[in-house]
Every structure is written in structure tokens, then in C-alpha cells.
C-alpha positions as CSV (number, residue, x, y, z in Angstrom):
1,M,4.3,6.4,-65.1
2,S,7.1,7.1,-67.2
3,R,10.4,4.8,-66.9
4,L,13.6,7.0,-66.0
5,T,15.8,3.8,-67.4
6,N,16.1,1.0,-69.5
7,H,18.3,-1.3,-67.4
8,L,18.8,-0.9,-63.8
9,I,21.7,-2.9,-62.4
10,V,21.5,-3.2,-58.4
11,I,24.9,-4.4,-57.0
12,S,24.7,-4.9,-53.2
13,F,28.1,-5.2,-51.3
14,D,27.0,-7.0,-48.3
15,C,28.3,-5.1,-45.2
16,L,29.5,-2.1,-46.9
17,S,29.1,0.8,-44.5
18,A,29.1,4.6,-44.3
19,L,32.5,4.5,-42.6
20,D,34.1,3.0,-45.8
21,F,33.5,6.5,-48.0
22,P,36.9,7.6,-47.5
23,L,38.5,4.3,-48.9
24,L,35.7,4.0,-51.7
25,R,36.7,7.7,-52.9
26,T,40.1,6.4,-53.6
27,L,39.1,3.2,-55.8
28,P,38.8,4.5,-59.2
29,H,35.2,2.5,-60.3
30,F,33.7,3.6,-56.9
31,K,35.2,7.0,-57.4
32,T,33.5,7.0,-61.0
33,I,29.9,6.5,-59.7
34,L,30.3,8.9,-56.7
35,E,31.7,11.7,-59.2
36,K,29.4,10.8,-62.2
37,G,26.2,10.3,-60.2
38,S,24.7,10.9,-56.4
39,Y,25.0,9.4,-53.2
40,V,23.5,9.0,-49.8
41,E,26.2,9.8,-47.1
42,K,24.4,7.9,-44.3
43,V,21.8,5.0,-44.9
44,E,20.0,3.9,-41.7
45,T,19.4,0.3,-41.8
46,I,16.4,-1.9,-40.1
47,Y,16.3,-3.8,-37.2
48,P,17.4,-6.5,-36.8
49,S,20.1,-5.4,-39.4
50,V,20.8,-8.9,-40.9
51,T,21.3,-9.6,-44.2
52,Y,17.8,-11.6,-45.6
53,P,15.5,-8.9,-43.8
54,C,17.8,-6.0,-45.1
55,H,17.6,-7.5,-48.7
56,T,14.2,-7.9,-48.7
57,T,13.6,-4.7,-47.1
58,I,15.6,-3.2,-50.4
59,V,13.2,-5.0,-52.8
60,T,9.8,-4.2,-50.9
61,G,10.5,-0.9,-49.2
62,N,9.2,-2.4,-46.0
63,Y,10.0,-3.2,-42.5
64,P,10.4,-6.8,-41.7
65,N,7.6,-7.3,-39.7
66,R,5.5,-5.9,-42.7
67,H,7.3,-8.2,-45.5
68,G,7.7,-11.2,-43.0
69,I,11.4,-11.8,-43.1
70,I,12.4,-11.1,-39.7
71,N,15.6,-13.0,-39.3
72,N,18.1,-14.7,-41.5
73,T,16.9,-18.3,-39.9
74,L,13.8,-19.7,-39.0
75,L,12.9,-20.3,-35.2
76,Q,14.0,-24.0,-35.0
77,P,15.0,-25.0,-31.2
78,G,17.6,-27.5,-31.0
79,R,18.9,-27.8,-34.4
80,S,22.4,-27.2,-35.1
81,S,22.0,-25.6,-38.5
82,P,18.5,-23.9,-38.8
83,D,17.1,-23.4,-42.2
84,W,17.3,-20.0,-43.7
85,N,14.6,-18.0,-45.2
86,W,15.4,-19.0,-48.6
87,Y,12.0,-18.8,-50.4
88,R,10.1,-16.0,-52.3
89,S,6.9,-17.3,-51.1
90,L,7.9,-16.3,-47.2
91,I,7.8,-12.6,-48.5
92,S,4.6,-10.8,-47.9
93,G,3.3,-8.6,-50.5
94,T,4.9,-7.6,-53.8
95,T,8.8,-7.3,-54.6
96,L,10.8,-5.1,-57.1
97,Y,11.1,-8.1,-59.5
98,D,7.7,-9.2,-59.2
99,E,6.4,-5.8,-60.6
100,A,9.2,-5.9,-63.2
101,K,7.8,-9.0,-64.5
102,K,4.3,-7.9,-64.4
103,A,5.4,-5.0,-66.6
104,N,7.0,-7.5,-69.1
105,L,10.7,-6.3,-68.1
106,T,13.4,-9.3,-68.2
107,T,14.6,-10.1,-64.9
108,A,17.8,-11.7,-63.4
109,A,19.0,-12.3,-59.8
110,L,22.6,-13.6,-58.9
111,L,22.6,-14.9,-55.3
112,W,20.0,-12.2,-54.1
113,P,18.6,-13.5,-50.6
114,V,15.1,-14.8,-50.7
115,T,14.9,-15.5,-54.2
116,G,14.0,-19.5,-54.0
117,K,11.7,-20.2,-56.6
118,A,10.9,-16.4,-57.4
119,N,9.3,-15.6,-60.8
120,I,12.7,-14.4,-61.9
121,D,13.6,-14.9,-65.7
122,Y,17.2,-15.6,-64.9
123,N,17.6,-16.6,-61.4
124,L,20.7,-18.2,-59.5
125,P,19.1,-18.0,-55.9
126,E,21.3,-17.7,-52.4
127,I,20.5,-21.4,-51.1
128,F,22.8,-23.7,-49.9
129,P,22.4,-27.5,-48.8
130,N,21.5,-27.9,-45.1
131,R,21.4,-31.5,-44.7
132,P,24.0,-33.9,-45.2
133,W,22.3,-35.5,-48.4
134,Q,21.8,-32.6,-50.2
135,N,23.9,-31.2,-52.8
136,Q,24.7,-27.4,-53.8
137,I,24.3,-27.7,-57.6
138,F,21.1,-30.0,-57.3
139,I,19.2,-27.6,-54.9
140,S,20.1,-24.4,-56.6
141,L,18.8,-26.0,-60.0
142,R,15.8,-26.9,-58.2
143,N,15.0,-23.5,-56.8
144,G,16.1,-21.0,-59.3
145,S,16.4,-21.1,-63.3
146,P,17.8,-24.4,-64.1
147,R,19.1,-24.1,-67.9
148,Y,20.5,-20.6,-66.8
149,Q,22.3,-22.1,-63.7
150,W,23.5,-24.9,-65.6
151,D,25.2,-22.9,-68.3
152,L,26.6,-21.1,-65.5
153,N,28.0,-23.6,-63.5
154,K,29.5,-25.2,-66.9
155,R,31.2,-22.0,-68.0
156,F,32.2,-20.6,-64.3
157,G,31.7,-23.7,-61.8
158,H,35.7,-24.2,-61.6
159,L,36.1,-20.8,-60.1
160,R,33.9,-21.8,-57.1
161,N,35.2,-23.7,-53.8
162,G,32.0,-24.5,-51.9
163,I,30.3,-21.3,-50.4
164,N,33.9,-20.1,-49.6
165,Q,35.2,-16.4,-50.4
166,P,36.8,-14.8,-52.3
167,E,36.0,-17.7,-54.8
168,L,32.1,-17.4,-54.3
169,D,32.0,-13.7,-55.6
170,E,34.6,-14.5,-58.6
171,F,32.1,-17.0,-59.5
172,V,29.0,-14.4,-59.1
173,L,30.9,-11.7,-60.9
174,E,31.8,-13.8,-64.2
175,S,28.1,-15.1,-63.8
176,T,27.0,-11.3,-63.7
177,V,29.3,-10.4,-66.7
178,H,28.0,-13.2,-68.9
179,T,24.3,-12.4,-68.0
180,I,24.8,-8.5,-68.8
181,K,26.3,-9.5,-72.2
182,T,23.8,-12.0,-73.4
183,K,20.8,-11.3,-71.5
184,K,20.7,-7.6,-71.3
185,P,18.1,-7.9,-68.4
186,N,16.1,-4.4,-67.5
187,L,16.4,-5.4,-63.9
188,L,19.6,-7.1,-62.4
189,L,19.8,-7.9,-58.7
190,V,23.8,-8.9,-57.5
191,H,24.7,-10.0,-54.0
192,F,28.6,-9.9,-53.3
193,T,29.4,-11.1,-49.7
194,D,33.1,-11.2,-49.6
195,L,33.6,-8.2,-47.5
196,D,30.9,-9.3,-45.2
197,T,32.9,-12.7,-44.6
198,Q,36.2,-11.0,-44.1
199,R,34.8,-8.5,-41.6
200,H,33.0,-11.5,-39.6
201,D,36.5,-13.7,-39.9
202,Y,39.1,-10.8,-39.2
203,G,37.5,-7.7,-37.9
204,F,36.0,-4.5,-39.2
205,S,38.8,-2.7,-40.3
206,S,41.1,-5.8,-40.9
207,N,43.5,-5.8,-43.6
208,E,41.4,-8.6,-45.0
209,A,38.4,-6.3,-45.2
210,I,40.2,-3.8,-46.7
211,A,41.2,-6.1,-49.4
212,A,37.8,-7.2,-49.9
213,I,36.8,-3.5,-50.8
214,H,39.5,-3.3,-53.4
215,R,38.4,-6.2,-54.6
216,H,34.9,-5.1,-54.9
217,N,36.2,-2.1,-56.9
218,D,37.7,-4.3,-59.3
219,R,34.3,-6.4,-59.5
220,L,32.6,-3.2,-60.0
221,G,34.9,-2.1,-62.9
222,R,34.2,-5.3,-64.9
223,I,30.1,-4.7,-64.2
224,L,30.7,-1.3,-65.7
225,A,33.0,-2.5,-68.6
226,A,30.6,-5.4,-69.3
227,L,27.7,-2.7,-69.8
228,K,29.8,-0.7,-72.3
229,E,30.5,-3.7,-74.3
230,S,26.9,-5.2,-74.4
231,G,26.0,-1.6,-75.7
232,I,23.6,-0.7,-72.9
233,Y,25.7,1.4,-70.5
234,E,24.4,4.7,-72.1
235,N,20.7,3.5,-71.3
236,S,21.5,2.0,-67.9
237,T,21.2,3.0,-64.3
238,I,24.2,1.5,-61.7
239,V,23.5,1.3,-58.0
240,A,25.9,0.3,-55.3
241,L,24.6,-0.2,-52.0
242,G,25.1,-1.9,-48.8
243,D,22.7,-3.5,-46.6
244,H,24.1,-2.9,-42.9
245,S,27.3,-1.7,-41.5
246,A,29.2,-4.3,-38.8
247,L,30.7,-3.6,-35.4
248,D,33.8,-5.2,-33.7
249,E,32.9,-7.9,-31.3
250,N,34.9,-10.5,-29.2
251,M,32.5,-11.6,-26.5
252,A,29.5,-14.0,-26.9
253,L,26.3,-14.2,-25.1
254,H,24.7,-17.5,-24.7
255,L,20.9,-16.4,-23.0
256,N,19.8,-19.9,-23.6
257,V,22.3,-21.1,-20.8
258,L,20.6,-19.0,-18.4
259,L,17.2,-20.1,-19.7
260,H,18.5,-23.7,-19.2
261,T,19.1,-22.9,-15.6
262,E,15.7,-21.7,-15.1
263,K,14.6,-24.8,-16.2
264,L,12.8,-23.1,-19.3
265,I,14.9,-25.1,-21.7
266,T,15.4,-28.8,-21.1
267,I,17.9,-30.9,-22.8
268,N,18.2,-34.8,-23.0
269,A,21.4,-36.8,-22.3
270,K,23.0,-35.7,-25.5
271,G,22.6,-32.1,-24.7
272,K,20.1,-31.6,-27.2
273,I,17.0,-29.8,-26.6
274,N,13.8,-31.9,-26.0
275,N,11.7,-29.0,-24.9
276,W,11.4,-25.3,-24.1
277,K,9.1,-22.9,-22.6
278,A,11.4,-19.7,-23.6
279,Y,14.2,-19.4,-26.3
280,C,16.7,-16.9,-27.3
281,K,16.9,-16.6,-31.0
282,S,20.0,-14.9,-32.2
283,C,20.1,-11.9,-34.6
284,D,23.6,-11.4,-33.9
285,G,23.8,-8.2,-32.3
286,S,20.8,-8.5,-31.0
287,A,18.2,-11.3,-30.3
288,Y,14.3,-12.1,-30.2
289,I,13.0,-14.0,-27.1
290,Y,10.1,-16.3,-27.8
291,L,7.8,-18.2,-25.6
292,K,6.4,-21.4,-26.8
293,D,3.2,-20.4,-25.5
294,R,2.6,-16.7,-25.9
295,N,-0.1,-16.7,-22.9
296,D,2.2,-18.0,-20.7
297,S,2.4,-15.3,-18.0
298,E,4.3,-17.2,-15.7
299,T,7.3,-17.6,-18.0
300,T,7.0,-14.1,-19.1
301,T,7.6,-12.9,-15.5
302,K,10.5,-15.4,-15.0
303,V,12.2,-14.1,-18.6
304,K,11.7,-10.4,-17.7
305,E,13.2,-10.8,-13.9
306,L,16.1,-12.5,-15.7
307,L,16.6,-9.8,-18.5
308,D,16.2,-6.8,-15.8
309,S,19.0,-8.6,-13.8
310,L,20.9,-8.8,-16.6
311,L,20.5,-4.9,-17.4
312,V,21.8,-3.5,-14.4
313,N,24.9,-5.8,-14.3
314,P,27.8,-4.0,-16.5
315,E,29.3,-7.5,-17.2
316,A,26.3,-9.0,-18.3
317,G,26.7,-7.4,-22.2
318,I,23.2,-6.1,-22.5
319,E,22.4,-2.7,-23.5
320,K,18.6,-2.5,-23.7
321,V,15.6,-4.8,-23.6
322,L,12.5,-4.0,-25.7
323,S,8.9,-5.5,-25.3
324,G,7.3,-7.3,-28.2
325,D,5.2,-4.0,-28.9
326,E,8.4,-1.9,-28.7
327,A,10.3,-4.2,-31.1
328,A,7.1,-4.1,-33.3
329,S,7.2,-0.2,-33.5
330,K,11.1,-0.5,-34.7
331,G,9.8,-2.7,-37.3
332,A,10.9,-6.1,-36.0
333,D,9.3,-9.2,-35.1
334,S,5.8,-8.5,-33.0
335,S,5.5,-12.2,-32.1
336,C,8.5,-12.0,-29.8
337,V,7.9,-11.7,-26.3
338,F,11.1,-9.6,-25.8
339,M,14.0,-8.2,-27.9
340,V,17.3,-7.6,-26.3
341,E,20.3,-5.5,-27.8
342,A,23.9,-6.2,-27.2
343,K,26.5,-3.7,-25.9
344,K,29.3,-2.9,-28.4
345,G,31.7,-5.5,-28.3
346,Y,29.2,-8.5,-27.7
347,Y,26.5,-10.4,-29.7
348,F,24.4,-13.7,-29.4
349,L,24.7,-17.0,-29.7
350,E,22.0,-20.1,-29.3
351,D,24.0,-22.5,-27.2
352,V,22.3,-24.1,-24.3
353,Q,25.1,-25.4,-22.3
354,G,28.5,-23.9,-21.2
355,D,29.3,-20.5,-20.0
356,Y,26.8,-17.3,-20.0
357,V,29.7,-15.1,-21.6
358,K,32.6,-16.6,-23.7
359,K,35.8,-14.5,-25.1
360,I,36.3,-15.1,-28.8
361,T,39.7,-15.5,-30.1
362,R,40.9,-15.8,-33.6
363,E,41.5,-20.0,-32.9
364,D,37.6,-19.8,-32.0
365,V,36.7,-18.3,-35.4
366,L,39.0,-20.7,-37.5
367,A,37.6,-23.5,-35.6
368,D,33.7,-22.8,-35.8
369,P,31.9,-20.4,-38.1
370,K,29.5,-19.5,-35.6
371,Y,32.3,-17.5,-33.8
372,T,33.1,-14.1,-35.3
373,L,34.9,-10.9,-34.5
374,A,32.9,-8.5,-36.1
375,C,29.0,-8.7,-36.7
376,H,25.5,-7.1,-37.5
377,G,22.1,-7.5,-36.5
378,Y,22.3,-4.5,-34.1
379,S,19.8,-1.4,-33.7
380,P,20.0,1.2,-36.4
381,E,20.2,3.6,-33.5
382,K,23.8,2.3,-32.6
383,P,26.5,5.3,-33.5
384,E,28.6,4.9,-36.5
385,Y,26.5,1.9,-37.9
386,S,25.2,3.5,-41.2
387,T,25.3,2.0,-44.7
388,I,25.5,3.5,-48.3
389,F,23.6,4.0,-51.5
390,M,25.3,5.6,-54.5
391,A,23.9,5.6,-57.9
392,A,25.0,6.7,-61.7
393,G,23.7,7.1,-64.8
394,K,20.1,7.4,-66.4
395,G,17.6,9.0,-64.6
396,I,20.2,9.7,-61.6
397,R,21.1,13.4,-61.0
398,K,24.8,14.4,-61.1
399,K,26.7,15.3,-57.9
400,T,23.9,15.4,-55.5
401,I,24.9,14.4,-51.9
402,V,21.6,13.2,-49.7
403,P,22.8,13.5,-46.1
404,Q,20.2,10.9,-45.3
405,A,18.1,8.3,-46.1
406,R,16.3,4.9,-44.9
407,L,16.8,1.5,-46.2
408,I,13.1,1.3,-46.5
409,D,13.6,4.2,-48.7
410,E,15.6,2.4,-51.4
411,G,12.5,-0.1,-53.0
412,P,10.4,2.7,-53.9
413,T,13.3,4.9,-55.3
414,L,14.5,1.6,-57.6
415,A,10.9,1.1,-58.3
416,R,10.7,4.8,-59.8
417,L,13.4,4.2,-61.9
418,L,11.9,1.5,-63.7
419,G,8.5,3.2,-63.9
420,L,7.1,0.8,-61.2
421,N,5.3,1.2,-58.0
422,L,5.8,-0.9,-55.2
423,G,2.3,0.5,-53.4
424,N,1.7,1.6,-50.1
425,T,5.3,1.3,-48.6
426,D,6.9,2.1,-45.3
427,G,9.4,4.0,-47.5
428,K,9.4,6.6,-49.8
429,I,11.1,7.8,-53.1
430,I,14.4,9.7,-52.3
431,E,13.4,12.2,-54.9
432,E,16.5,14.4,-54.8
433,L,18.6,11.5,-56.3
434,L,16.5,11.6,-59.2
435,T,15.9,13.3,-62.7
436,L,11.8,12.9,-62.4
437,T,10.0,13.7,-65.8
438,D,6.7,13.9,-64.3
439,N,4.8,14.9,-60.9
440,Y,4.8,11.2,-59.3
């Protein structure tokens, strides 16, 4: 299969929405991509539409229940800070970077989710210390490319302020520019999270979110300049994409409080979970309901009755309840017993004590990162909830607008640009975007 480009630069602007197009068209570097290349007006995300499943779908072309990353974090009831799906070993099947390596292409990834210990030549994985005794630099070095990371930290580590934004993205940007100039990778995956952070903390259309989009435009400009300075611009393809959109909310739902009331969760004197029969695992705008014993029909009935009662209560914040099979048919985790969708304005948390519904204020957000004023994780069927895909350069048609595509279509499309094949994927190549030179 012929290769359409020599260098594929994939830039993920976490939480970039189709609703951002009017602004992007006014910003010089996004405007360059839109005018010189092609784009998809509305990209349908996946369910649940959270960052780690989304980014794994982008590099596999498959839905979560097939690639195995069905949520950001693991099911660990009672743990105040659950572990995340950090490691490549948790992904089922192949990925874009695996196939690139097999084809002897040079690969690089900067803060791309679920790349811990991946076989990537230059890898700075997205991973953070989740235990008091862990150290950020050490845990990153241990799970990525040590020499490469050590050099980046020596050069640009002063820009970081832990994982706070926008400092983290400034570190990633300088690391990206340096990587382009010194490594000239055939595949480069970059993940920026500044916009996602601002939308969580201040709201979808907040001044802070708008400022983050302007910063992203500047970052895109620096990357384009680096490609030109390194002499590979004419043989490169630049892809800018989002993984999901977001919706404003200010009401948190705590289903585990009700499960505790029903004695399906028990806690000790310190309020910590010591046993559970059913548990609500948040995906922000949606949630999985898991049973400790999938064959526990009595608990299943109890949970269903509870959810049915909430569904008919307009104040309960529940829009829809799916069975495990229905969730699986939408690409979500088939091992859940139910999947619950929040109404617009609501999202799920995992607290076991307190009120079922809590109104969120800016003061709450400042006090505790679990509180947000906009989030994602909702069903892709929610209105005005699409994300974006734009591309320019080698292998991309000029001035082509595709009305609609799916996040699952991006993996096969990216693979085709590099002359690779991800196999039998859920998604298909968006051929309208490409200057195909054979009949593939």
C-alpha cells in the first residue's frame, strides 16, 4: 500500500468542539489548515466520551468495548483517587504507533493517553504520581523513553508547574518543537489539555476557555514553523483534532449515596467503603453501574427499581437508563449492568455520603478538582456535542468539507496516510479527505 505522506503530525486539542469552528476560522494558524486543507464539520465522538477511551479510539479505529479502554479510570470502589488507564498493555489489538513501528517508521508521542510503556521511539507518556511516595519525573521516566524525557526535562522542565495549565502545555509545546527539529519523526502524536482544563474550571464559553483556544492557535503556529525550519514541511501532513466536546453543568449526582441507603454499599466508621454489591462508576456525563456479582439477580432488581424511580422524577437529573447490552451496542463496556445518562446540566460523582444532588459553585471548583462547571462523557447523541477533524499537507485534498464522520473513522484514515493498515476496524477511511493514489 502506498504511503501518502512522510511525516504525520497529529495534534489533539482536548475538548475542541465543532461549536468552536466560527472562532477557529478567525485565528491565523487554524485558518491556514482550514483554507489549505480539508475538514470534517461534525465528528461524532464515542460513548463514554472521556479522554482516554477517545484517544485510544483515535489510534485504533475501534469502540471502547473492543479496544478495552472503557473509562479514564479503573473500577476501584473506595479509593479516593483511582488509578488511570495509563498503560499500552491495557489496549486490546494494534494501534497506529504499533503499525508504524512494524513498518520501521520513527515514532514519537508527547502526553498521548494510554502510552505508558508503549513501543514508541520517543515517548513522554501521560502519567502522573497517584500515591504519596511517587515522584512525577521518576514515574514518567520509568514508563516512557528515559534519555529522551531526561533531555526534555533538562531543557524545558522549568516551564512546568506540576500538571497545572497552561504551564503544562507550554512544556509539551517546547518539547514538541524540539522533537520535530531533532528527531523528524514519521509519526508524531501530541496531546494538549489546556482548553479541557479551562472548560472544566470555568465553563464551555468562558473567557478562560476562549483564551485557551487563542493559546492553542499560537501553539499550532509554533509547530508549523518548526516543520518549516526542520525542512520537512512540504513532506508533512498536519492533523488538528478534538476528542470530544463539553456541556455546561452545575449539578452533581451521587448515585452511590442512594446505593448506600439501599444497603448495596457499606462503609466503616471513617466513611470508607468496606463492601459493595452495586457501584456507580462515573464517566462524568454518564455512569456505569457495576455489580460485584453479575449473577446477583436480587441486587439487579433493586438497582433497576431505584433507577426507574429516578427516571420518572424530573428533579433527579437522569435522562436515560441503558441495560448492559444496550450500552455494549453503543460501544461502551458490556460488563456493566446498567449505564446511566445525565440530563444536560448534570454530571455524576462517586461520593457515598451526603446529598444525592449537589449544586456546584465556583468556590466548590476552587476547593476540589472533582467539581467542574462543564464536562464531557455524555452520549454522542446529545445535540450540539460534536468534535472536529481538520488536516492539511501531503496526501490531503484541498478545500474539501466532509459534513460528518465518526471518531472511529480517524484511526483508519491516519493509518492510510502512512500506508499502514489497522486491520478490521469499527471505523472506515474518510476517503473524501485523501488524495488516494491506489484503489485501497
